[in-house]
N, C-alpha and C positions, 0 to 999 in steps of 0.2 A: 281479740275479736272472738265472738262465740261461733261455734260450728254451725248453728242455725243460720247465721248471717252468711257464712261461706256457701251453704246450700242454696240460699236465696239468690245469691249472685252468680251461681254457676250457669254457664251457657245452656246446658241441657237440663237445668233445674235439678230437682231432687230425685228424678226418676232413676231407677236402678235396673240395670240389665241383670237378669238372673237366669240360671239353668237348673235343671234337676240333676241329681247325682247319676242318673242313668243315661243322660245325654252322652253321645259319643264325643271323643276329643275332636274328631273332624267337625262335628256340629258346633263345638265350642270355638274352634278356629274361625268358622264361618261367622259366628256372632261377634267375635272380637273384631274381625275385619270389617263387617258390615256397619258396626256401630263406632268404629275407630276408637276403640278403648283397649286398655291393657289388662283388665281383670273383670271377672264376673263373680257375683255372689252365687253360691250354690244353696238352693232352698229345698226343703222337703217338709211337707205338711205345714207350710207357713212359717217354718223356722230356718234360721241360718245354720247350715251344717258344714259349710266350708267356703272357701274362696279359691278360685283357680285363675292364675295369672300367666302371662306369657313366659315368665321365668319358670313356673311349674312345668309348662309344656316343653320348653327347651331341655330342661334337665331330664325329664322322663323320655324324651325322644332320644337323647344321647344314650340312655341306658337300654331302651327297648327297641329302638329303630322304628321303621315305618308301620309296623303292625299296631303301634300305639294308637294310630288314628281311629281304629275301630273299638278301642277300649272305652269303658265308661269314665266319665269325668271323676267319679268317686275314686278311681285308681290313682289320680294325679293331684287331686285337690288338697289344699292345706286345711287340716281340720282344726287346728288350734287358732281359731279366728280371733284376732285382736279387734275390738270394737270401741266405739266411743258414743257419746250422746250429744244431742244438740246443745246441751248446756256446758259442755267442755269448751275450752278455749283453743285457739290455734297454737299457743305456746305449749299447752299440754299435749296436743296432737303431734306437734313437731318432735317433742321428746319421745313420745310413744313410737313414732315412725323410726326415729333414729335408733333408739335402743333395740327395737325389734327388726331392724333392717327390712322394713316393708314400705310399700309405696301406695297401697290402697287400704282404707279403713272403712268398713261398713258403719253406718250411724244408726243406732237403735234408740227408741224411746219406748219405755215400758216393755221391752223385749221384742218390739215390732220394728222391722226394717223400714227406715224412713229416708235413707239416702246412702251415698258413698262419697268419701272425700279422697282425692288423690294428692300426692305430693305437689303436683302441678297446681291444683286448686289452692293449696296452702301458699305456695310461692306467689301465685297471682294475687291472692288476698294481701300478702305482705307488701308486695310492690304497690298495690293500690293504696294501702295505708300510708306508706312512705311518701307517695306522691301527694296525698291529701295533707300530710304534715308539712311537706315542703311548701305547698301553696299557702298554708296558713302562716308559716313563718315569713314567707315573702310578703304577704299582705300586712303582717304585723310590722315588719321592717319599713316598708314603704309608707305606711300610714302613721308610724310613730315618729 
């Protein structure tokens, strides 16, 4: 299945929550909680410059303690952002996520951010495909 189709089937659509590198970690936490998400894309001048996840926050909080909350997102974000395109497949994305040990991948088209796919989105897509295959096999068996 193409990533474009996964984005079309997402509950929240292809909308992406983003923050600026100067946003405080406390502000980032508020966004994650309000939107019930695990990561945000960090954008500057229309470009993806990082990604900040719950995991990034927890690790930085362990190192720096409570003063981290006032620090900018740029202090904790992951800058080596792994991305995909809408033309990639869910198989390719699964390998990418597994090899890089990541759970969220921004989707770019022509360098422009068009969505984000989480491991949950990929799993939901796979389950949906398996259910569809099962229904087709049952129909084939009962009609044959």
